LOMI-582337 format. One line per 2 residues: their letters; for each residue x, y, z of N, C-alpha, C, O. Coordinates in nm, 3 decimals. Example, Ala and Ser with C-alpha at 12.3 -4.5 7.8 and 13.67 -1.06 7.14 Angstrom:
AS	1.319/-0.569/0.780/1.230/-0.450/0.780/1.320/-0.330/0.780/1.424/-0.332/0.846 | 1.285/-0.225/0.708/1.367/-0.106/0.714/1.290/0.003/0.787/1.341/0.114/0.804
//
This chain:
MK	4.835/15.677/4.085/4.814/15.632/4.222/4.860/15.742/4.319/4.967/15.799/4.300 | 4.781/15.773/4.421/4.817/15.875/4.518/4.937/15.828/4.600/4.954/15.709/4.622
PS	5.022/15.926/4.646/5.137/15.887/4.727/5.099/15.803/4.848/5.170/15.708/4.881 | 4.986/15.836/4.915/4.946/15.760/5.032/4.915/15.615/4.996/4.950/15.524/5.072
SL	4.851/15.592/4.882/4.821/15.455/4.839/4.949/15.381/4.804/4.965/15.264/4.837 | 5.040/15.453/4.737/5.167/15.392/4.700/5.244/15.352/4.824/5.302/15.243/4.829
LI	5.245/15.439/4.926/5.322/15.410/5.045/5.268/15.290/5.120/5.344/15.204/5.164 | 5.137/15.284/5.134/5.076/15.175/5.208/5.098/15.044/5.135/5.121/14.941/5.198
AA	5.091/15.047/5.001/5.111/14.926/4.925/5.257/14.884/4.924/5.288/14.765/4.912 | 5.347/14.982/4.938/5.489/14.952/4.922/5.550/14.884/5.043/5.651/14.815/5.029
LS	5.491/14.901/5.161/5.556/14.847/5.281/5.454/14.802/5.383/5.361/14.876/5.417 | 5.472/14.680/5.431/5.382/14.629/5.531/5.447/14.622/5.668/5.378/14.610/5.769
AL	5.580/14.629/5.673/5.652/14.618/5.799/5.658/14.754/5.868/5.675/14.856/5.801 | 5.644/14.756/5.999/5.657/14.877/6.079/5.796/14.878/6.140/5.835/14.785/6.209
VL	5.871/14.987/6.113/6.004/15.001/6.168/6.005/15.121/6.261/5.974/15.232/6.219 | 6.040/15.098/6.387/6.038/15.207/6.484/6.154/15.300/6.462/6.264/15.256/6.427
SQ	6.131/15.429/6.481/6.241/15.524/6.470/6.333/15.508/6.590/6.292/15.458/6.695 | 6.457/15.549/6.575/6.558/15.527/6.675/6.535/15.615/6.796/6.527/15.737/6.783
GH	6.523/15.555/6.914/6.522/15.627/7.038/6.390/15.688/7.079/6.384/15.751/7.185 | 6.285/15.674/7.003/6.158/15.736/7.039/6.047/15.635/7.018/6.005/15.611/6.905
AA	5.999/15.576/7.127/5.906/15.465/7.116/5.766/15.507/7.073/5.686/15.423/7.032 | 5.737/15.635/7.081/5.600/15.677/7.053/5.576/15.722/6.909/5.462/15.750/6.872
TG	5.679/15.729/6.830/5.661/15.758/6.689/5.742/15.659/6.609/5.845/15.611/6.655 | 5.696/15.627/6.490/5.768/15.528/6.411/5.759/15.555/6.263/5.656/15.600/6.213
VV	5.869/15.526/6.193/5.869/15.540/6.048/5.802/15.419/5.986/5.848/15.306/6.003 | 5.693/15.441/5.915/5.622/15.333/5.849/5.672/15.315/5.707/5.682/15.202/5.659
ES	5.705/15.423/5.639/5.745/15.414/5.499/5.837/15.529/5.462/5.816/15.643/5.503 | 5.938/15.498/5.387/6.028/15.599/5.333/6.075/15.547/5.199/6.148/15.448/5.193
TG	6.034/15.612/5.091/6.059/15.559/4.957/6.104/15.669/4.862/6.043/15.775/4.855 | 6.211/15.642/4.789/6.258/15.734/4.687/6.208/15.692/4.550/6.207/15.573/4.517
QF	6.167/15.789/4.472/6.126/15.765/4.334/6.236/15.820/4.243/6.258/15.941/4.238 | 6.303/15.731/4.171/6.417/15.769/4.087/6.382/15.749/3.940/6.306/15.660/3.904
LV	6.439/15.834/3.856/6.429/15.817/3.711/6.568/15.775/3.663/6.662/15.855/3.662 | 6.579/15.648/3.622/6.706/15.592/3.579/6.695/15.560/3.430/6.635/15.459/3.391
NS	6.754/15.647/3.347/6.747/15.627/3.202/6.605/15.596/3.154/6.580/15.494/3.089 | 6.514/15.686/3.187/6.374/15.681/3.144/6.290/15.575/3.216/6.171/15.562/3.187
ST	6.348/15.500/3.309/6.272/15.401/3.386/6.251/15.452/3.528/6.346/15.491/3.595 | 6.125/15.450/3.573/6.095/15.491/3.710/6.119/15.374/3.804/6.066/15.265/3.786
VY	6.201/15.400/3.907/6.240/15.295/4.001/6.209/15.344/4.142/6.246/15.455/4.179 | 6.141/15.262/4.221/6.112/15.293/4.360/6.207/15.214/4.449/6.215/15.091/4.439
LS	6.278/15.285/4.536/6.375/15.221/4.625/6.353/15.269/4.767/6.336/15.389/4.791 | 6.353/15.177/4.860/6.327/15.211/5.000/6.450/15.182/5.086/6.509/15.075/5.073
PV	6.489/15.276/5.173/6.600/15.250/5.264/6.559/15.170/5.387/6.645/15.129/5.465 | 6.429/15.147/5.406/6.381/15.078/5.525/6.400/14.927/5.508/6.341/14.869/5.418
PG	6.481/14.863/5.591/6.504/14.718/5.578/6.374/14.640/5.589/6.283/14.676/5.663 | 6.366/14.533/5.514/6.249/14.446/5.521/6.130/14.496/5.445/6.019/14.446/5.462
ST	6.150/14.597/5.359/6.038/14.652/5.285/5.990/14.554/5.180/6.065/14.468/5.135 | 5.865/14.568/5.141/5.808/14.484/5.037/5.750/14.572/4.928/5.708/14.685/4.954
GN	5.748/14.521/4.807/5.688/14.596/4.698/5.784/14.688/4.625/5.749/14.741/4.519 | 5.903/14.707/4.678/6.004/14.787/4.610/6.142/14.742/4.658/6.156/14.686/4.766
AN	6.244/14.768/4.578/6.378/14.720/4.607/6.442/14.802/4.720/6.396/14.911/4.753 | 6.547/14.747/4.777/6.615/14.810/4.888/6.718/14.911/4.837/6.805/14.875/4.758
LN	6.711/15.035/4.881/6.806/15.138/4.841/6.943/15.114/4.904/7.045/15.139/4.840 | 6.946/15.064/5.027/7.072/15.048/5.098/7.158/14.943/5.029/7.118/14.827/5.015
GH	7.277/14.983/4.985/7.367/14.892/4.917/7.340/14.880/4.768/7.408/14.803/4.699 | 7.242/14.955/4.717/7.206/14.944/4.576/7.312/15.010/4.488/7.366/15.114/4.523
NF	7.342/14.948/4.374/7.432/15.007/4.275/7.349/15.045/4.152/7.295/14.958/4.084 | 7.341/15.175/4.124/7.263/15.223/4.010/7.329/15.191/3.877/7.262/15.185/3.775
GS	7.461/15.169/3.877/7.533/15.139/3.754/7.616/15.257/3.707/7.648/15.346/3.786 | 7.651/15.258/3.578/7.736/15.362/3.520/7.655/15.456/3.432/7.561/15.415/3.365
FD	7.695/15.585/3.433/7.619/15.687/3.361/7.713/15.783/3.288/7.815/15.826/3.341 | 7.676/15.814/3.165/7.739/15.921/3.087/7.645/16.042/3.099/7.535/16.039/3.043
PS	7.687/16.148/3.169/7.596/16.261/3.193/7.541/16.325/3.066/7.438/16.392/3.071 | 7.609/16.307/2.951/7.561/16.369/2.828/7.442/16.296/2.768/7.369/16.353/2.687
TD	7.422/16.171/2.805/7.313/16.093/2.746/7.225/16.022/2.849/7.111/15.988/2.818 | 7.277/15.999/2.969/7.204/15.921/3.069/7.139/16.010/3.174/7.175/16.127/3.190
TL	7.042/15.952/3.245/6.977/16.026/3.354/6.977/15.944/3.482/6.954/15.823/3.481 | 7.005/16.013/3.592/6.987/15.957/3.725/6.931/16.071/3.810/7.004/16.158/3.856
QL	6.799/16.068/3.828/6.731/16.176/3.897/6.651/16.122/4.015/6.596/16.012/4.010 | 6.645/16.202/4.120/6.550/16.178/4.228/6.428/16.262/4.197/6.433/16.385/4.206
TN	6.318/16.199/4.159/6.199/16.273/4.116/6.099/16.296/4.229/6.015/16.385/4.220 | 6.107/16.218/4.335/6.022/16.240/4.451/6.071/16.157/4.567/6.145/16.060/4.549
WF	6.028/16.196/4.688/6.056/16.117/4.807/5.931/16.116/4.891/5.876/16.221/4.925 | 5.885/15.997/4.925/5.763/15.980/5.005/5.803/15.936/5.146/5.883/15.844/5.162
FE	5.746/16.001/5.245/5.779/15.969/5.385/5.650/15.961/5.464/5.570/16.054/5.464 | 5.632/15.849/5.532/5.512/15.829/5.614/5.554/15.803/5.758/5.643/15.722/5.784
NY	5.490/15.870/5.851/5.521/15.854/5.992/5.394/15.822/6.070/5.286/15.872/6.040 | 5.410/15.737/6.169/5.295/15.692/6.248/5.309/15.740/6.392/5.413/15.718/6.455
AF	5.207/15.804/6.444/5.206/15.847/6.583/5.119/15.752/6.664/4.997/15.749/6.646 | 5.181/15.674/6.753/5.104/15.580/6.834/5.004/15.654/6.922/4.893/15.607/6.945
NA	5.045/15.770/6.972/4.956/15.850/7.055/4.904/15.968/6.973/4.979/16.033/6.900 | 4.775/15.993/6.987/4.708/16.079/6.890/4.711/16.228/6.920/4.680/16.307/6.831
GP	4.746/16.272/7.041/4.736/16.415/7.063/4.792/16.460/7.196/4.850/16.382/7.270 | 4.773/16.589/7.226/4.824/16.645/7.351/4.780/16.565/7.473/4.669/16.513/7.478
GS	4.869/16.557/7.571/4.844/16.476/7.690/4.909/16.340/7.679/4.928/16.273/7.781 | 4.944/16.298/7.558/5.020/16.176/7.537/5.168/16.209/7.545/5.207/16.326/7.549
DN	5.251/16.106/7.547/5.395/16.131/7.555/5.444/16.204/7.431/5.508/16.308/7.442 | 5.415/16.148/7.314/5.459/16.208/7.188/5.345/16.201/7.088/5.262/16.110/7.093
WI	5.340/16.297/6.996/5.241/16.290/6.890/5.286/16.378/6.773/5.374/16.462/6.786 | 5.222/16.354/6.660/5.255/16.427/6.537/5.128/16.490/6.483/5.020/16.432/6.492
NN	5.141/16.611/6.426/5.028/16.671/6.355/5.083/16.746/6.233/5.200/16.734/6.199 | 4.997/16.823/6.168/5.038/16.887/6.043/5.132/17.005/6.062/5.175/17.066/5.963
TN	5.165/17.039/6.186/5.264/17.144/6.209/5.406/17.088/6.210/5.503/17.164/6.204 | 5.419/16.959/6.218/5.551/16.897/6.221/5.612/16.891/6.081/5.541/16.898/5.981
SA	5.743/16.878/6.075/5.813/16.883/5.947/5.900/16.759/5.928/5.931/16.688/6.023 | 5.937/16.736/5.803/6.029/16.627/5.769/6.124/16.677/5.661/6.084/16.751/5.572
TL	6.250/16.636/5.671/6.353/16.679/5.577/6.433/16.561/5.529/6.479/16.480/5.609 | 6.451/16.551/5.398/6.537/16.449/5.339/6.679/16.504/5.337/6.706/16.606/5.273
LL	6.770/16.438/5.406/6.911/16.477/5.409/6.983/16.393/5.304/6.988/16.271/5.314 | 7.039/16.459/5.205/7.096/16.389/5.091/7.234/16.443/5.062/7.255/16.565/5.060
SI	7.331/16.353/5.040/7.464/16.397/5.003/7.526/16.301/4.902/7.500/16.180/4.905 | 7.608/16.357/4.814/7.686/16.278/4.718/7.829/16.327/4.729/7.859/16.441/4.694
GL	7.918/16.241/4.779/8.054/16.285/4.803/8.054/16.396/4.906/8.001/16.380/5.016 | 8.114/16.510/4.870/8.119/16.623/4.961/8.003/16.720/4.940/7.990/16.818/5.013
NS	7.919/16.693/4.841/7.807/16.782/4.810/7.680/16.736/4.880/7.649/16.617/4.882 | 7.606/16.830/4.938/7.480/16.796/5.004/7.368/16.881/4.946/7.390/16.995/4.903
DD	7.249/16.825/4.944/7.132/16.896/4.892/7.010/16.850/4.970/6.937/16.761/4.926 | 6.988/16.909/5.087/6.876/16.870/5.172/6.745/16.915/5.108/6.735/17.025/5.053
QV	6.645/16.829/5.117/6.514/16.856/5.057/6.409/16.864/5.168/6.382/16.764/5.235 | 6.349/16.981/5.187/6.239/16.994/5.283/6.116/16.929/5.222/6.073/16.967/5.113
LS	6.061/16.831/5.291/5.945/16.759/5.240/5.817/16.834/5.278/5.806/16.891/5.387 | 5.722/16.834/5.188/5.596/16.903/5.211/5.497/16.810/5.280/5.486/16.692/5.247
YG	5.425/16.866/5.377/5.321/16.786/5.442/5.208/16.761/5.344/5.156/16.854/5.282 | 5.169/16.634/5.330/5.068/16.600/5.231/4.930/16.574/5.287/4.834/16.642/5.250
SQ	4.919/16.476/5.377/4.787/16.439/5.425/4.799/16.355/5.552/4.909/16.323/5.598 | 4.683/16.320/5.606/4.676/16.235/5.725/4.571/16.129/5.702/4.464/16.156/5.646
SG	4.601/16.006/5.745/4.505/15.897/5.742/4.512/15.825/5.875/4.604/15.748/5.901 | 4.412/15.851/5.960/4.420/15.797/6.096/4.535/15.862/6.169/4.544/15.985/6.174
NN	4.625/15.780/6.227/4.744/15.834/6.292/4.863/15.845/6.197/4.971/15.888/6.237 | 4.843/15.806/6.072/4.951/15.814/5.975/4.957/15.952/5.911/4.855/16.009/5.872
HF	5.079/16.007/5.900/5.101/16.137/5.839/5.198/16.122/5.723/5.294/16.045/5.732 | 5.172/16.195/5.614/5.248/16.177/5.491/5.317/16.306/5.448/5.258/16.414/5.452
WN	5.443/16.292/5.407/5.519/16.403/5.350/5.577/16.358/5.216/5.595/16.239/5.193 | 5.606/16.453/5.128/5.677/16.422/5.004/5.742/16.550/4.952/5.715/16.658/5.005
NT	5.826/16.539/4.851/5.888/16.661/4.798/5.832/16.700/4.663/5.904/16.753/4.578 | 5.704/16.673/4.642/5.635/16.723/4.523/5.644/16.875/4.520/5.620/16.943/4.620
GN	5.679/16.927/4.404/5.693/17.072/4.391/5.837/17.118/4.389/5.866/17.227/4.342 | 5.928/17.034/4.442/6.070/17.071/4.439/6.131/17.046/4.302/6.236/17.102/4.271
GP	6.067/16.962/4.221/6.121/16.930/4.089/6.224/16.819/4.096/6.277/16.791/4.203 | 6.253/16.756/3.983/6.352/16.648/3.981/6.491/16.700/4.022/6.530/16.811/3.986
LN	6.564/16.618/4.095/6.699/16.652/4.137/6.796/16.567/4.056/6.796/16.444/4.066 | 6.880/16.633/3.974/6.976/16.562/3.889/7.096/16.520/3.974/7.176/16.604/4.014
LL	7.107/16.391/4.001/7.214/16.341/4.087/7.349/16.340/4.016/7.452/16.323/4.081 | 7.350/16.358/3.885/7.475/16.358/3.809/7.532/16.499/3.789/7.642/16.515/3.738
DG	7.457/16.599/3.829/7.491/16.737/3.798/7.628/16.776/3.856/7.650/16.769/3.977 | 7.719/16.818/3.766/7.848/16.870/3.810/7.950/16.767/3.853/8.057/16.804/3.901
LA	7.920/16.639/3.838/8.012/16.536/3.885/8.115/16.500/3.779/8.081/16.481/3.663 | 8.241/16.491/3.820/8.348/16.445/3.733/8.343/16.292/3.727/8.281/16.229/3.812
PG	8.407/16.232/3.628/8.410/16.085/3.622/8.464/16.025/3.751/8.560/16.076/3.809 | 8.403/15.918/3.795/8.442/15.851/3.918/8.326/15.776/3.979/8.215/15.780/3.926
TY	8.350/15.708/4.089/8.247/15.633/4.161/8.203/15.712/4.283/8.287/15.763/4.358 | 8.072/15.723/4.303/8.017/15.807/4.408/7.924/15.729/4.501/7.864/15.628/4.462
TL	7.915/15.778/4.624/7.824/15.722/4.723/7.712/15.822/4.750/7.738/15.937/4.785 | 7.590/15.777/4.734/7.472/15.856/4.767/7.428/15.821/4.909/7.399/15.705/4.938
NV	7.424/15.921/4.997/7.381/15.900/5.135/7.247/15.970/5.158/7.231/16.087/5.121 | 7.152/15.900/5.217/7.023/15.961/5.248/6.983/15.927/5.392/7.020/15.823/5.446
SV	6.907/16.016/5.450/6.840/15.990/5.578/6.729/16.093/5.591/6.726/16.191/5.516 | 6.640/16.072/5.685/6.528/16.165/5.705/6.527/16.210/5.851/6.540/16.128/5.942
SY	6.511/16.338/5.871/6.486/16.390/6.006/6.344/16.444/6.011/6.293/16.495/5.911 | 6.281/16.432/6.126/6.146/16.486/6.140/6.126/16.539/6.281/6.194/16.497/6.375
TY	6.033/16.631/6.295/6.000/16.685/6.427/5.874/16.617/6.480/5.791/16.568/6.404 | 5.863/16.615/6.611/5.744/16.561/6.675/5.722/16.637/6.806/5.813/16.702/6.856
NN	5.602/16.629/6.859/5.565/16.700/6.980/5.583/16.609/7.101/5.543/16.492/7.099 | 5.644/16.664/7.206/5.672/16.586/7.327/5.611/16.653/7.449/5.629/16.773/7.472
WD	5.539/16.573/7.527/5.480/16.621/7.652/5.556/16.559/7.768/5.560/16.437/7.780 | 5.615/16.641/7.854/5.696/16.588/7.965/5.621/16.587/8.098/5.680/16.565/8.203
GA	5.490/16.609/8.090/5.408/16.611/8.212/5.378/16.750/8.260/5.287/16.771/8.341 | 5.455/16.847/8.211/5.434/16.986/8.253/5.420/17.079/8.133/5.345/17.177/8.139
ST	5.491/17.049/8.026/5.487/17.138/7.910/5.515/17.059/7.783/5.563/16.945/7.787 | 5.484/17.121/7.671/5.505/17.058/7.540/5.624/17.123/7.470/5.638/17.245/7.471
SV	5.708/17.041/7.410/5.819/17.092/7.330/5.824/17.017/7.198/5.770/16.907/7.185 | 5.887/17.078/7.101/5.903/17.014/6.971/6.045/16.960/6.961/6.142/17.036/6.969
LT	6.056/16.830/6.943/6.187/16.763/6.936/6.211/16.712/6.794/6.118/16.703/6.714 | 6.335/16.678/6.765/6.372/16.629/6.633/6.432/16.488/6.643/6.517/16.461/6.728
SN	6.385/16.402/6.556/6.441/16.267/6.545/6.525/16.261/6.418/6.475/16.287/6.309 | 6.654/16.225/6.433/6.746/16.223/6.320/6.784/16.081/6.280/6.758/15.984/6.352
NN	6.846/16.070/6.164/6.903/15.944/6.115/6.799/15.836/6.092/6.827/15.718/6.110 | 6.680/15.876/6.053/6.576/15.779/6.018/6.592/15.740/5.871/6.630/15.823/5.788
SA	6.564/15.616/5.838/6.569/15.567/5.701/6.705/15.591/5.636/6.713/15.621/5.517 | 6.811/15.576/5.713/6.945/15.600/5.661/6.985/15.488/5.565/6.960/15.370/5.591
AT	7.046/15.526/5.452/7.089/15.427/5.353/7.197/15.487/5.266/7.209/15.609/5.254 | 7.277/15.400/5.204/7.376/15.444/5.107/7.362/15.362/4.980/7.331/15.243/4.984
AT	7.386/15.426/4.867/7.385/15.359/4.738/7.503/15.413/4.657/7.560/15.517/4.692 | 7.540/15.344/4.550/7.654/15.387/4.470/7.618/15.399/4.323/7.521/15.340/4.276
FT	7.697/15.476/4.252/7.687/15.484/4.106/7.818/15.537/4.052/7.900/15.591/4.127 | 7.839/15.520/3.922/7.964/15.561/3.859/7.936/15.656/3.743/7.846/15.633/3.663
VV	8.014/15.763/3.736/8.007/15.857/3.625/8.124/15.826/3.532/8.239/15.826/3.576 | 8.097/15.802/3.406/8.201/15.770/3.309/8.224/15.891/3.219/8.135/15.974/3.204
PE	8.345/15.903/3.159/8.373/16.017/3.070/8.281/16.015/2.949/8.243/15.910/2.899 | 8.247/16.135/2.901/8.170/16.145/2.778/8.254/16.089/2.663/8.376/16.108/2.662
PA	8.192/16.020/2.567/8.268/15.958/2.458/8.361/16.053/2.385/8.473/16.016/2.351 | 8.315/16.177/2.361/8.398/16.274/2.290/8.523/16.308/2.371/8.632/16.321/2.316
LA	8.505/16.324/2.503/8.619/16.355/2.588/8.714/16.238/2.596/8.836/16.255/2.596 | 8.657/16.116/2.604/8.741/15.998/2.610/8.821/15.982/2.482/8.938/15.945/2.486
ML	8.757/16.010/2.368/8.826/16.000/2.239/8.935/16.106/2.230/9.044/16.078/2.179 | 8.906/16.227/2.278/9.005/16.335/2.276/9.125/16.299/2.362/9.240/16.326/2.325
GS	9.098/16.239/2.477/9.206/16.197/2.565/9.292/16.090/2.501/9.415/16.094/2.512 | 9.228/15.995/2.434/9.302/15.888/2.366/9.387/15.945/2.253/9.501/15.902/2.232
LG	9.331/16.043/2.179/9.404/16.105/2.070/9.527/16.180/2.122/9.635/16.173/2.063 | 9.510/16.249/2.233/9.622/16.320/2.293/9.731/16.225/2.338/9.850/16.252/2.320
FL	9.690/16.113/2.396/9.786/16.012/2.440/9.862/15.954/2.321/9.982/15.930/2.330 | 9.791/15.932/2.210/9.853/15.878/2.089/9.954/15.976/2.031/10.061/15.935/1.986
II	9.922/16.106/2.032/10.014/16.208/1.982/10.142/16.211/2.066/10.252/16.225/2.012 | 10.127/16.197/2.196/10.244/16.196/2.285/10.333/16.076/2.254/10.455/16.089/2.251
LL	10.272/15.959/2.231/10.349/15.840/2.199/10.424/15.857/2.067/10.541/15.818/2.057 | 10.358/15.915/1.966/10.422/15.936/1.836/10.539/16.032/1.848/10.642/16.012/1.784
RR	10.523/16.136/1.928/10.632/16.232/1.945/10.752/16.168/2.014/10.866/16.197/1.980 | 10.725/16.080/2.108/10.835/16.012/2.179/10.911/15.920/2.085/11.033/15.908/2.093
KK	10.837/15.856/1.995/10.902/15.764/1.900/10.991/15.839/1.801/11.093/15.786/1.758 | 10.954/15.964/1.764/11.032/16.044/1.671/11.161/16.096/1.733/11.258/16.123/1.663
Q	11.160/16.111/1.865/11.278/16.166/1.933/11.393/16.066/1.940/11.499/16.096/1.994
//
């Protein structure tokens, strides 16, 4: 299924972007690979056809055997006004960026412009490759933060400027990284040796 078809099927509600009445986020959906299962999660409240990313708990993962990857991100934006002379509008020169962070680590993903259908414009991060969300993480519980920023064209009556809308489709999700079994067993063995030495003293 094409990303545009997936996006339209995934969400029927229109959610306006913050502070800019002439452009609105229609769809924002993450495609995750969770232990070989493809899961679509949307940060946009009231979405249909896929689960809500905001507040979602992915569960626990052993990095040596489990997978938690972001394999794609689909972003659709709607321009109420179609072109120059209107207050705001979007075209294929505008950009969208997925802002992503886990703990103190951030990995922003520039989304590629995909296509246009009417006033709807589509971006995704096809070509960036899967992003391993477990990469380099020590055991513990983590918060995944996402949001999307995009540019749009603004006409003030005299000139055109390119402005940026931030904090769109903001959501947080959680997951836990557990110790690898071999490391956990090694730690238990070390603890047992310490106890035995104390008993001999």
